[in-house]
C-alpha angles and dihedrals in degrees: 000000000000090000091054092048091049091048090051092051091049091048094050091046091050092050090048092053091047090049093051091047091051091047091052093050089050097046102034096087091056096049120094114260123240089256092052091048092051093047093052109131125204116236108240131177120261105264123208118205136187120245088263092055101259119143114244105162146007124207122194146076098256123062112215135154110188115220136187125233090255090059094059110102115227093243091054093049091048094047093054093044089052093047101041116014120355092178094051095119091048108044129069098241101288115066112200092178089052092051092053092047092048092051091048095047093045091051092049095047095039093229139070101268094144125048122216097213118096122229090255091053090050091051092050092048096045097045104037113010143053128246094245111144094224131125089239092058093043092052091047089051091051094050093044091048092054091046092052092049089052097047104034133052120244089248091054092049093047091049091050089051094053090047100049107032116110121239102177126251089075090293117141117183130019096268091056089046092053089052094043098050103026106021093231139102121263096257092060098058118123124224090260092049094047090049092049093052091046090057096055106071095066089068113356095185095045094044097042103136092208091059108027109025094161093053089046091052091054091047091049090051089054092051091047091051091051089050089053093048090052093050096246092122134009127245093261093055092044093051094046092049092047090053093056116104120246101259100174118133136160113285129186119233115285112252127192093211128030111237108161095176097056 
């Protein structure tokens, strides 16, 4: 009996490997090449500067402020890891343990508080794929995720994530979100503000603080609790941040010089 069971497992595994190999051969020509991935350019608004280099205007639909990994404050990095993918720096792009945990937590809480996609998967989907819920797209996402993990460093992938993810209100990237909702640069965010922003990407419309502040407060509390569980903050800091009111409001871009007629 055990021999038959082992043979069945081996057979299913073999068929799975053959299926994945066939899927890769079929999808590989449609996937972006390494060169295309490395040449990807972020869409940024047209910026107008004074002769001395001071920003006076931005023109464009999307709000985005590209940042480097070195410009990401520790509390912002930790908030997003806690909210989206706490094992990001450990797994190889697809986190089976994370998927199991997300399914378990979501069943217990009766809502989707944890996502199953890793940060790398979200970057692959956002930058190069559609959101179609088809097996073809899911396989393409898997292959592209593994390719990105092989060709880019974790720091590069994490930086891409924080530059391309959508936060609602036309804000793309965490620096633009900090400016949009709090009117301040990224390095001035508080723990509560960082946790609030980290909670938005899972469902930007649902967790828009200008529309659903109570839902956003609950989502922020979840992120803060995850940060506490992971040792990023202690219980006192988590409780104090969770008690703060949601003070987000719509802010215009920050300009270094006022030029109302530009």
